[in-house]
C-alpha positions in Angstrom: -28.7 -44.8 11.5 -26.4 -41.7 9.8 -24.2 -40.8 12.6 -25.0 -37.4 14.4 -22.4 -34.7 14.8 -19.8 -34.7 17.1 -19.4 -31.8 19.4 -16.4 -30.8 18.9 -16.8 -30.5 15.0 -20.4 -28.9 16.0 -18.7 -26.1 17.7 -16.5 -25.3 14.8 -18.9 -25.2 12.1 -21.1 -23.3 14.5 -18.6 -20.9 15.7 -17.7 -20.4 12.1 -20.9 -19.4 10.7 -22.2 -18.0 13.6 -20.1 -16.3 15.6 -19.5 -13.5 14.0 -23.1 -12.6 13.1 -23.4 -12.3 16.9 -21.1 -9.5 17.1 -22.6 -7.9 14.1 -26.3 -8.5 16.0 -25.6 -8.3 19.1 -23.6 -5.1 18.3 -25.5 -4.1 15.4 -26.0 -0.5 14.3 -27.7 1.4 11.2 -25.1 2.1 8.7 -25.7 5.8 7.7 -22.5 7.4 7.2 -21.4 9.7 10.2 -18.3 11.8 10.5 -16.3 12.4 13.3 -17.9 15.4 13.8 -20.9 13.8 14.0 -20.1 11.5 16.4 -19.7 14.1 19.2 -22.8 15.6 18.1 -25.4 12.9 19.6 -25.8 9.6 20.5 -27.5 8.4 17.6 -24.3 9.6 15.5 -22.1 7.4 17.3 -24.2 4.7 17.2 -24.2 4.9 13.4 -20.4 5.3 13.3 -19.4 2.0 15.3 -22.3 0.2 12.7 -20.5 2.1 10.1 -17.0 0.3 10.9 -19.1 -3.0 10.8 -20.1 -2.6 7.4 -16.7 -1.4 6.2 -15.1 -4.8 8.2 -12.9 -2.0 10.1 -12.8 -3.9 13.1 -9.5 -1.5 14.4 -11.4 1.4 13.6 -14.6 -0.4 15.7 -12.1 -0.7 18.2 -11.3 3.1 18.1 -14.1 4.6 17.9 -15.9 2.3 21.0 -13.6 3.5 23.9 -12.1 6.7 24.8 -8.3 7.0 23.5 -6.9 6.6 27.1 -8.9 3.4 27.2 -8.0 2.4 23.7 -3.9 3.0 24.9 -4.3 0.7 27.8 -5.8 -2.1 25.9 -3.4 -2.3 23.1 -0.8 -2.3 25.9 -2.7 -5.3 27.8 -3.1 -6.8 24.4 0.3 -7.0 24.1 0.7 -8.5 27.7 -1.8 -11.0 27.1 -4.7 -9.7 29.6 -7.0 -8.5 27.0 -8.4 -9.5 23.8 -11.3 -7.0 23.7 -12.8 -6.7 21.9 -12.7 -9.7 20.3 -14.7 -10.9 23.8 -17.7 -9.3 22.4 -18.1 -12.6 20.7 -19.7 -15.7 22.0 -17.1 -18.2 22.5 -14.7 -15.4 21.8 -12.1 -18.6 23.8 -12.8 -20.6 20.8 -11.6 -18.0 17.8 -7.9 -18.7 17.9 -8.1 -22.2 17.5 -10.4 -21.9 15.1 -8.4 -19.6 12.7 -5.4 -22.3 13.9 -7.8 -25.3 13.0 -8.6 -23.3 9.4 -5.1 -22.1 8.9 -3.6 -25.2 9.2 -1.8 -27.1 5.9 -4.4 -29.2 4.3 -7.4 -27.5 6.3 -9.4 -27.3 3.2 -9.7 -31.3 2.5 -9.3 -32.4 6.6 -12.4 -30.1 7.4 -14.4 -31.0 3.9 -14.2 -34.6 5.3 -15.2 -33.9 8.9 -18.0 -31.9 7.3 -19.2 -34.4 4.8 -18.2 -37.4 8.4 -20.9 -35.3 10.7 -22.7 -32.9 8.9 -23.9 -33.1 5.1 -27.4 -34.5 4.9 -27.8 -34.6 8.5 -30.4 -31.7 8.2 -32.5 -33.3 11.6 -30.0 -33.5 13.9 -28.3 -29.8 12.5 -32.1 -28.4 13.4 -32.4 -29.9 16.7 -29.2 -29.2 17.6 -29.6 -25.0 16.5 -33.3 -25.4 18.6 -31.5 -26.3 22.0 -28.9 -24.3 21.7 -31.4 -21.1 21.3 -33.1 -22.6 23.9 -30.1 -22.7 26.5 -28.6 -19.8 25.3 -31.9 -17.8 26.2 -31.7 -19.6 29.7 -28.5 -18.6 30.2 -28.6 -14.4 29.3 -31.6 -14.9 31.4 -29.8 -16.3 34.5 -26.3 -15.4 34.4 -25.4 -12.4 36.2 -22.8 -10.9 34.7 -25.6 -9.1 32.3 -27.5 -6.4 32.6 -31.1 -6.3 31.9 -30.8 -4.5 29.3 -28.6 -6.9 27.6 -30.7 -10.1 28.8 -33.3 -8.4 26.5 -31.0 -7.5 23.8 -29.1 -11.4 24.1 -32.7 -13.1 24.5 -34.1 -11.8 20.8 -30.9 -12.0 18.7 -30.5 -16.0 20.0 -33.9 -16.2 19.1 -33.6 -15.1 15.8 -30.8 -17.1 15.2 -31.7 -20.1 16.7 -34.8 -20.1 14.4 -32.7 -18.9 11.0 -29.9 -22.0 11.8 -33.3 -24.2 12.1 -34.4 -23.0 8.7 -30.9 -22.7 7.2 -29.1 -25.4 4.6 -26.3 -25.8 7.1 -26.1 -29.4 5.9 -25.6 -28.8 2.4 -22.3 -30.5 1.3 -22.4 -28.1 -1.8 -22.2 -24.7 0.9 -19.7 -26.6 2.9 -17.3 -27.1 0.0 -17.5 -23.4 -0.9 -17.5 -22.3 2.7 -14.3 -23.9 4.2 -12.2 -23.1 1.7 -12.8 -19.5 1.4 -13.0 -19.4 5.6 -9.3 -21.8 5.2 -7.7 -19.0 2.8 -8.9 -15.9 4.6 -7.9 -17.3 8.2 -4.2 -17.6 6.4 -4.1 -14.6 5.4 -4.5 -13.1 8.9 -1.5 -14.7 10.1 -2.9 -15.3 13.4 -3.1 -19.0 14.6 -1.7 -18.4 17.6 -1.4 -16.9 21.1 2.0 -15.7 20.3 1.1 -14.2 16.6 -1.9 -11.9 18.7 0.1 -10.8 21.2 3.3 -9.6 18.6 0.6 -8.0 16.3 -1.2 -6.3 19.0 -4.5 -5.0 18.8 -4.6 -2.6 16.4 -2.4 -4.8 14.0 -4.6 -7.9 15.0 -7.9 -6.3 14.0 -6.9 -4.8 11.1 -6.2 -8.4 9.9 -9.0 -9.7 10.9 -11.3 -7.8 9.2 -11.0 -9.3 5.8 -11.7 -12.8 7.5 -14.6 -10.9 9.2 -15.8 -10.0 5.4 -15.3 -13.4 4.4 -17.5 -15.1 7.5 -20.4 -12.0 6.9 -20.2 -13.8 3.2 -20.2 -17.0 3.7 -23.2 -16.4 6.2 -24.8 -14.4 3.3 -24.7 -17.3 1.3 -26.6 -19.4 4.1 -29.3 -16.9 3.7 -28.4 -14.7 6.7 -26.7 -11.6 5.5 -25.7 -8.9 8.5 -25.1 -6.6 5.9 -28.9 -6.3 5.5 -29.2 -6.2 9.2 -27.3 -3.1 9.5 -28.8 -1.3 6.3 -32.0 -2.0 8.1 -31.6 -1.2 11.4 -33.4 2.3 12.9 -32.8 4.2 15.9 -34.5 6.7 17.8 -33.4 8.8 20.8 -35.7 7.7 23.9 -34.3 10.2 26.6 -31.1 12.4 26.8 -30.3 13.5 30.8 -27.2 15.6 30.9 -24.0 13.0 29.7 -26.6 9.8 29.6 -28.8 8.9 26.9 -31.0 6.1 25.7 -31.5 5.1 22.3 -33.8 2.5 20.8 -32.4 0.4 17.9 -34.4 -1.6 15.9 -33.0 -4.4 13.2 -33.9 -7.5 10.9 -32.0 -10.3 11.9 -32.5 -14.0 10.8 -36.4 -13.1 9.8 -37.1 -11.3 12.9 -37.3 -7.6 14.1 -35.1 -7.2 17.4 -36.1 -4.2 19.4 -33.8 -3.0 22.3 -32.2 0.1 24.0 -28.6 0.6 24.1 -27.5 3.6 26.8 -24.6 5.8 26.2 -22.2 7.8 27.9 -21.0 11.2 27.2 -17.2 11.6 28.2 -14.8 14.5 26.6 -17.8 15.6 24.3 -18.3 12.3 22.9 -20.9 9.3 23.1 -20.1 6.0 23.7 -22.4 3.0 23.8 -22.2 2.0 28.2 -21.9 -2.1 27.5 -18.6 -1.4 25.4 -17.6 1.2 28.0 -18.0 -1.4 30.7 -16.8 -4.5 29.0 -13.5 -2.4 27.9 -13.0 -1.6 31.5 -13.5 -5.3 32.9 -11.2 -5.9 30.5 -8.4 -4.0 32.2 -9.4 -4.3 35.8 -7.4 -6.6 38.1 -8.0 -10.4 38.2 -11.2 -11.5 40.5 -8.7 -12.8 43.0 -6.4 -9.8 43.3 -8.9 -7.0 43.9 -10.6 -9.3 46.1 -14.6 -8.9 44.2 -16.0 -9.8 41.3 -16.7 -7.2 38.9 -20.6 -7.0 38.5 -22.9 -5.8 35.6 -23.4 -2.0 36.8 -26.2 -0.5 37.0 -29.1 -1.0 35.0 -31.4 1.6 33.5 -34.9 2.4 33.5 -37.4 0.3 31.1 -38.0 2.3 28.0 -41.0 4.8 28.1 -43.8 3.1 25.9 
């Protein structure tokens, strides 16, 4: 009987291929050009601007546009003090990003990781398909049960997880030739970031760290595309529609292709000082700046749940 994929190696490989897909999938918006003035003009334009940042691999620009200037400055300080890693915390398994970069950037990682790939993944199509199916089922149930998500997030994330699970079941993840190309490219990109430790992240700060991660994000997207998942096509294919706007609150419907499925969701936005921001980004960023639960005496809640979209 062939060896089954080991859990640790499986997590590393799946994170390398799928973690950044979820960043773009969960936060993906259409990539039509938008000027700074357009961001202030309407909620749809604000969504488009964020998508353009992702398509351009401009993670630092994404963070700058996703929150008001005061929060951005506070997040920079919190990052340097080790209290926040937003917006990286928008990623699934975000705590594994630093170990993943360290593993990829380690001397000789190309050889050791390819050996691990051949040992644990090569030609293990059935095992990987079963793992993708199981992880998809678990992920959907997780977002349905956990109290940290709004109802809006539950509906969106369940669609994203299902789409990625179905893609992973079809993708040639066990192909050793693709692995032999993806691993060295990701390793080289990881080394160029210079972010292989917690200290390196702190010293660089949020803005510089995200700038360094931009090329790694681009390489991760290229690797995913080689496995049949083009995130740039996802961004280009998504359409927005203003559902409603009442004063400084708005809701926008997002439709985009992901892994062979069409994701259809609604996002809330809030206007602050004339600019529109995605409500989820604001909530997550502010949660990153909040005092620890043991200091404040209460756990952060998911916030108000927007009403379902009107037909």
